[in-house]
DRENPA-758578 format. One line per field, with one value per residue: residue in three letters; z, y negated, x negated of N, C-alpha, C, O in turn; residue number from 1. Coordinates in steps of 0.05 Angstrom, whole numbers, plus 5000, padded with zeros to 4 digits. Atoms other than C-alpha are relative to their C-alpha. Example, Ala and Ser with C-alpha at 12.3 -4.5 7.8 and 13.67 -1.06 7.14 Angstrom:
BEGIN
drenpa [ala:ser]
n_zz [5000:4999]
n_yy [5024:5024]
n_xx [4982:5016]
ca_zz [5156:5143]
ca_yy [5090:5021]
ca_xx [4754:4727]
c_zz [5000:5014]
c_yy [4976:4978]
c_xx [4982:5015]
o_zz [5013:5018]
o_yy [4976:4956]
o_xx [4961:5005]
doza [1:2]
***
This chain:
BEGIN
drenpa [met:leu:lys:ser:ile:leu:ile:lys:asn:leu:leu:leu:asn:ser:leu:asn:asp:thr:lys:lys:leu:lys:phe:ile:ser:glu:phe:ala:ile:tyr:leu:val:ile:ala:ala:leu:phe:ser:ser:gly:ile:ser:ile:tyr:phe:glu:gln:lys:leu:ser:ser:tyr:lys:asn:asp:leu:ile:arg:leu:glu:leu:lys:glu:phe:lys:ile:gln:glu:trp:leu:thr:asp:ala:pro:lys:thr:asn:leu:glu:phe:lys:thr:gly:lys:phe:asn:tyr:asp:leu:ile:glu:gly:asn:ser:asn:phe:asn:leu:gly:lys:asn:arg:tyr:tyr:phe:his:leu:leu:thr:ile:tyr:pro:asp:thr:ile:asp:leu:ala:ile:thr:asp:ile:glu:leu:ile:asn:asn:lys:ser:leu:asn:lys:lys:tyr:glu:ile:glu:lys:ile:lys:ser:glu:asn:glu:val:ile:gly:asp:phe:ile:thr:glu:ile:phe:asp:lys:tyr:pro:glu:glu:leu:ile:ser:asp:pro:glu:tyr:ala:arg:ser:met]
n_zz [5013:5027:5013:5011:5030:5025:5003:5022:5023:5020:5003:5021:5022:5011:5006:5031:5013:4980:5001:4980:4973:5003:5005:4970:4989:5012:4990:4975:4986:5010:4975:4976:4998:4995:4970:4991:4999:4985:4977:4994:5003:4980:4966:5006:5010:4978:4979:5009:4990:4971:4992:5003:4980:4966:5005:5018:4976:4986:5012:4989:4970:4994:5011:4965:4984:5015:5002:4967:4995:5008:4979:4976:4995:4989:4972:4981:5013:4996:4971:4990:5011:4975:4975:4992:4992:4971:4977:5010:4977:4973:4989:4983:4985:4984:4984:5009:4991:5018:5024:5025:4994:4998:5020:5023:4978:5004:5029:4995:5003:5020:5024:4993:5003:5027:5010:5000:5021:5024:5006:4990:5035:5029:5005:5019:5025:5015:5025:4997:5016:4992:4974:5009:5000:4976:4979:4987:4973:4982:4981:4976:4984:4982:4983:4974:4987:4984:4980:4968:4986:4986:4967:4977:4972:4987:4974:4967:4982:4980:5010:4987:5012:5018:5003:4992:5036:4997:5015:5017:5022:5008:5022]
n_yy [5009:5007:4977:4998:5003:4983:4974:5002:5014:4982:4992:5009:4993:4970:4977:5004:4998:4981:4981:5018:4980:4968:5001:5014:4982:4974:5019:5010:4973:4990:5022:4985:4974:4997:5006:4978:4987:5027:4993:4970:5007:5002:4986:4973:5007:5017:4978:4986:5017:4994:4967:5002:5024:4991:4976:5016:5006:4969:4996:5028:5000:4975:5007:5014:4977:4991:5017:5014:4966:4995:5026:4995:4972:5007:4985:4970:4989:5013:5007:4979:4989:5011:4985:4976:5005:5005:4976:4988:5028:4993:4972:4973:5018:4984:5019:5001:4981:5003:4984:4994:5003:5029:5024:4998:4996:5028:5002:4987:5019:5022:4985:4999:5035:5004:4987:4997:5019:4993:4983:5021:5016:4975:4997:5027:5003:4975:4979:4975:4982:4991:4990:4960:4999:4994:4985:5012:4971:4992:5008:5013:4985:5001:5022:4998:4980:5016:5016:4988:5001:5026:5017:4963:5000:5026:5013:4987:5028:5030:5023:5018:4995:5000:5034:5028:5017:4993:4971:5006:5012:4982:4982]
n_xx [4981:5017:5006:4986:4997:5010:4989:4968:4999:5011:4965:4973:5011:5007:4978:4984:5018:4995:5032:5017:4996:5020:5019:5007:4990:5010:5032:5005:5010:5018:5014:4989:5003:5031:5008:4994:5022:5021:4997:4999:5023:5013:5015:5013:5026:5003:5003:5024:5024:5004:5008:5026:5015:4995:5030:5033:5011:5004:5034:5022:5005:5009:5031:5005:5011:5019:5020:5008:5024:5034:5018:5015:5004:5019:5015:4998:5019:5033:4992:5008:5033:5018:4993:5014:5031:5006:4996:5029:5023:4991:4990:5015:5011:4990:4989:4970:4972:4984:4999:4992:4963:4977:5008:4980:4968:4993:4988:4966:4981:5001:4999:4980:4990:5006:4986:4974:5007:4993:4975:4984:4999:4999:4960:4983:5001:4975:5012:4990:5015:5022:4992:4995:5036:5009:4978:4991:4982:5029:5022:4978:5002:5036:5009:4976:5016:5007:4994:4996:5023:5013:4991:5004:5024:5011:4986:5020:5024:4980:4985:5011:5025:4983:4995:5021:5004:5019:4995:4985:5024:5012:4997]
ca_zz [5408:5344:5331:5340:5283:5246:5257:5242:5179:5156:5176:5131:5081:5081:5086:5014:4986:5023:4993:5026:5097:5082:5063:5131:5172:5146:5152:5225:5243:5202:5255:5313:5291:5278:5344:5377:5352:5372:5430:5436:5404:5444:5520:5489:5470:5539:5578:5536:5559:5626:5639:5604:5655:5715:5680:5671:5742:5775:5745:5762:5839:5827:5786:5865:5899:5852:5857:5932:5946:5896:5934:5996:5987:5973:6034:6075:6031:6048:6127:6131:6092:6154:6203:6178:6162:6233:6273:6223:6258:6328:6323:6359:6392:6468:6494:6453:6472:6412:6379:6317:6342:6367:6304:6259:6312:6304:6229:6241:6276:6221:6169:6186:6189:6124:6087:6114:6082:6017:6014:6030:5969:5918:5944:5925:5861:5846:5798:5790:5737:5797:5861:5818:5802:5867:5911:5945:5998:6014:6037:6072:6106:6130:6152:6198:6225:6234:6266:6320:6337:6352:6395:6427:6444:6464:6513:6553:6569:6623:6600:6646:6603:6543:6546:6576:6517:6539:6519:6473:6435:6444:6407]
ca_yy [5656:5644:5725:5739:5692:5728:5786:5769:5729:5796:5834:5801:5799:5871:5894:5864:5893:5975:5995:5934:5968:6037:6020:5972:6023:6083:6037:6027:6108:6120:6063:6101:6178:6152:6117:6177:6225:6158:6170:6250:6247:6207:6238:6302:6280:6238:6299:6342:6289:6291:6369:6359:6304:6348:6406:6356:6339:6412:6423:6364:6390:6459:6426:6388:6448:6483:6426:6417:6499:6492:6427:6458:6528:6510:6483:6527:6573:6522:6515:6592:6608:6559:6584:6653:6622:6598:6663:6696:6637:6652:6730:6763:6699:6717:6645:6645:6693:6705:6772:6794:6812:6749:6708:6751:6759:6678:6679:6728:6677:6630:6677:6687:6613:6604:6657:6639:6569:6602:6645:6589:6548:6613:6621:6543:6554:6631:6658:6717:6750:6728:6751:6829:6809:6802:6838:6787:6823:6865:6817:6784:6840:6856:6788:6802:6865:6822:6763:6807:6838:6766:6746:6825:6810:6730:6748:6793:6727:6685:6629:6579:6604:6595:6523:6500:6451:6470:6543:6527:6484:6538:6590]
ca_xx [5189:5143:5134:5205:5222:5174:5200:5277:5250:5210:5276:5322:5273:5258:5333:5347:5282:5283:5214:5181:5213:5198:5132:5120:5158:5114:5039:5060:5076:5015:4976:5011:4986:4921:4915:4942:4883:4829:4854:4861:4792:4761:4777:4767:4695:4689:4701:4647:4601:4624:4613:4543:4525:4554:4501:4445:4450:4465:4391:4352:4372:4353:4286:4281:4284:4241:4192:4190:4166:4110:4088:4087:4075:4006:3991:4014:3976:3908:3938:3935:3867:3832:3869:3836:3764:3775:3791:3728:3679:3710:3720:3657:3652:3657:3681:3745:3806:3826:3844:3854:3932:3950:3914:3963:4021:4019:4027:4089:4117:4116:4133:4207:4230:4196:4227:4295:4279:4271:4327:4367:4346:4341:4427:4435:4399:4448:4390:4426:4366:4312:4352:4356:4279:4258:4308:4326:4378:4319:4273:4338:4336:4265:4256:4328:4280:4232:4255:4278:4221:4195:4249:4243:4172:4181:4238:4188:4145:4183:4222:4181:4115:4152:4169:4108:4087:4016:4031:4069:4014:3970:3996]
c_zz [4963:4994:4998:4984:4984:4994:4992:4973:4985:4999:4975:4977:4987:4995:4976:4989:5026:4985:5009:5023:5000:5004:5034:5023:5001:5010:5033:5015:4994:5022:5021:5007:5010:5024:5022:5002:5008:5015:5010:4999:5015:5032:4992:5007:5034:5023:4994:5019:5031:5004:4992:5030:5024:4999:5011:5036:5028:5001:5006:5038:5007:4998:5043:5021:4987:5012:5027:5010:4983:5005:5019:4998:4991:5022:5015:4998:5012:5029:5006:4989:5022:5006:4998:4989:5034:5021:4979:5017:5033:5009:5013:5027:5039:5025:4993:5004:4979:4981:4970:5001:4999:4984:4986:5007:4995:4976:5000:5015:4987:4985:5000:4996:4973:4980:5007:4986:4974:4992:5001:4976:4980:5001:4981:4964:4987:4976:5002:4988:5034:5023:4989:5007:5024:5022:5023:5045:5019:5014:5014:5032:5021:5018:5020:5026:5005:5015:5023:5013:5009:5017:5009:5009:5002:5021:5025:5020:5014:4983:5008:4986:4966:4984:5003:4975:4996:4986:4978:4968:4994:4980:4966]
c_yy [5002:5036:5015:4972:5002:5021:5005:4993:5034:5019:4997:4996:5019:5013:4997:5019:5037:5016:4986:5015:5018:5000:4984:5024:5029:5001:5000:5028:5010:4981:5014:5024:4995:4979:5018:5024:4986:5008:5026:5000:4997:5007:5024:5008:4988:5029:5020:4992:5003:5023:4994:4981:5008:5020:4989:5005:5026:5007:4990:5007:5023:4998:4991:5021:5018:4992:4991:5033:4997:4982:5013:5032:5003:4982:5004:5021:4991:5010:5032:5010:4984:5009:5036:4996:4987:5016:5011:4988:5006:5030:5014:4968:4997:4975:4982:5017:5001:5028:5003:5009:4983:4988:5019:5005:4973:4989:5015:4987:4972:5016:4996:4974:4991:5015:4996:4977:5014:5014:4985:4984:5017:5000:4978:5004:5022:5000:5019:5021:5003:5011:5033:5000:5007:5013:4985:5007:5022:4991:4982:5026:5010:4976:5001:5010:4991:4981:5015:5012:4982:5002:5027:4991:4970:5003:5020:4986:4982:4977:4974:4993:4990:4969:4993:5000:5006:5023:4999:4991:5018:5026:4993]
c_xx [4984:5001:5036:5021:4993:5004:5028:4988:4988:5007:5009:4983:5004:5024:5015:4974:4989:4971:4986:5006:4986:4968:4981:5008:4974:4966:5008:5007:4974:4977:5001:4996:4978:4985:4994:4969:4986:5006:4995:4975:4980:4997:4998:4965:4985:5000:4986:4976:5003:4988:4972:4983:4996:4978:4988:4998:4993:4961:4979:5003:4996:4979:4989:4988:4977:4967:4978:4988:4972:4982:4991:4989:4968:4985:5000:4984:4972:5002:4984:4974:4984:4999:4991:4962:5000:4994:4972:4982:5004:4999:4984:4989:5014:5019:5033:5010:5012:4997:5007:5030:5009:5003:5032:5037:5014:5011:5036:5015:5010:5020:5034:5019:4991:5018:5029:5008:5009:5021:5016:4999:5005:5030:5008:4991:5017:4979:5010:4969:4970:5009:4996:4971:4986:5008:4997:5006:4981:4981:5008:4989:4984:4997:5021:4973:4971:4999:5013:4984:4987:5016:5001:4967:4998:5022:4975:4989:5031:5005:4985:4968:5001:4994:4986:4986:4969:4992:5002:4974:4972:4995:5006]
o_zz [4944:4972:4977:4988:4963:4973:4976:4957:4964:4981:4956:4957:4964:4980:4971:4979:5048:4990:5018:5027:5008:5021:5046:5033:5023:5022:5045:5037:5010:5031:5030:5030:5031:5027:5036:5023:5031:5016:5029:5021:5023:5045:5010:5020:5040:5041:5013:5034:5046:5005:5013:5042:5040:5017:5031:5047:5045:5019:5010:5054:5030:5013:5058:5033:5002:5020:5032:5016:4992:5000:5023:5017:5002:5029:5030:5018:5019:5035:5016:5004:5025:5007:5017:4995:5047:5038:4992:5038:5045:5033:5023:5046:5043:5045:5003:5001:4978:4962:4958:4981:4984:4983:4986:4995:4991:4974:4995:5011:4997:4988:4988:4981:4962:4969:4992:4972:4966:4969:4992:4960:4964:4980:4961:4946:4965:4954:5023:5002:5040:5034:5005:5024:5028:5040:5043:5067:5043:5032:5029:5054:5045:5042:5041:5045:5023:5033:5045:5037:5026:5040:5030:5032:4998:5038:5049:5044:5007:4965:4992:4988:4953:4965:4992:4959:4972:4969:4963:4946:4974:4967:4950]
o_yy [5013:5037:5027:4973:4994:5031:5022:5010:5041:5034:5013:4998:5022:5033:5009:5036:5034:5038:4999:5033:5021:5014:4992:5033:5038:5018:5002:5030:5027:4997:5021:5032:5003:4974:5017:5029:4995:5029:5027:4998:5013:5006:5037:5026:4994:5034:5036:5005:5010:5021:4990:4984:5000:5025:5001:5021:5030:5011:5001:4997:5029:5010:5002:5023:5024:5006:4982:5035:5001:4984:5014:5040:5023:4987:5000:5028:5009:5028:5036:5026:4997:5024:5052:5012:4986:5011:5006:4999:5009:5037:5035:4966:4992:4980:4964:5035:4988:5030:4986:5004:4975:4975:5007:5006:4971:4971:5005:4992:4954:5009:4975:4973:4976:5001:5009:4978:5015:5011:4999:4982:5010:4996:4980:4998:5016:4994:5029:5040:5024:5023:5051:5013:5028:5016:4993:5010:5024:5003:4968:5025:5011:4978:4990:4998:5003:4982:5003:5008:4989:5007:5022:4990:4962:4985:5019:4990:4971:4970:4956:4972:4983:4959:4971:5017:5007:5024:5006:5001:5016:5035:5012]
o_xx [4994:5012:5042:5046:5003:4998:5035:4995:4998:5000:5007:4997:5014:5026:5035:4989:4978:4962:4967:4990:4962:4958:4961:4988:4968:4954:4987:4997:4965:4960:4980:5003:4967:4961:4974:4957:4982:4994:4979:4964:4964:4976:4988:4954:4962:4984:4985:4962:4985:4963:4959:4962:4979:4963:4981:4983:4976:4945:4958:4987:4997:4964:4973:4967:4959:4949:4956:4964:4950:4958:4967:4974:4958:4962:4981:4972:4956:4987:4962:4963:4963:4980:4993:4945:4979:4977:4951:4976:4983:4998:4993:4973:5038:5032:5046:4993:5034:4982:5020:5044:5027:5024:5053:5059:5039:5029:5058:5039:5023:5043:5040:5039:5007:5035:5044:5028:5032:5028:5035:5018:5022:5043:5022:5006:5026:4989:5003:4961:4958:4990:4991:4959:4974:4992:4985:4996:4979:4970:4994:4977:4988:4993:5015:4962:4959:4982:5016:4984:4971:5009:5014:4959:4975:5024:4969:4985:5052:4989:4987:4956:4980:4982:4983:4978:4962:4974:4984:4968:4958:4976:5007]
doza [1:2:3:4:5:6:7:8:9:10:11:12:13:14:15:16:17:18:19:20:21:22:23:24:25:26:27:28:29:30:31:32:33:34:35:36:37:38:39:40:41:42:43:44:45:46:47:48:49:50:51:52:53:54:55:56:57:58:59:60:61:62:63:64:65:66:67:68:69:70:71:72:73:74:75:76:77:78:79:80:81:82:83:84:85:86:87:88:89:90:91:92:93:94:95:96:97:98:99:100:101:102:103:104:105:106:107:108:109:110:111:112:113:114:115:116:117:118:119:120:121:122:123:124:125:126:127:128:129:130:131:132:133:134:135:136:137:138:139:140:141:142:143:144:145:146:147:148:149:150:151:152:153:154:155:156:157:158:159:160:161:162:163:164:165:166:167:168:169:170:171]
***
């Protein structure tokens, strides 16, 4: 009620003084336009910041994948070196039935799954220069050939033998 009386009083006084009415209306239009520009600029920069934040999150996820591989690679390499050391220790011992072919075939059965996991992560990272540099498509096709070879060898064994936990543990 007070607002309407105030506005009515202001308009009645302004009708007598047109300069004052023109100034008030231009000032009000200026404030509205300034508010629109301010809102537009604010929305633009918030969208830019949001875009940068999303890019940063994507880069952090790529970094986590890379860090995971950098953490797992030395551990896996140590396991292979330990296995090679054990093989070198018992190579000539007649009490152990471990031939060189059997040892390297055991390593060969592990590699395709590891390479598939690495290729999946490389595709998630989607770095085109690394894909070209390391010829990922060539590695992928070679890995499929190796996987087919391993599957062909395992298909020759009876299913009961492969599903036997004792036999699987000895491999």
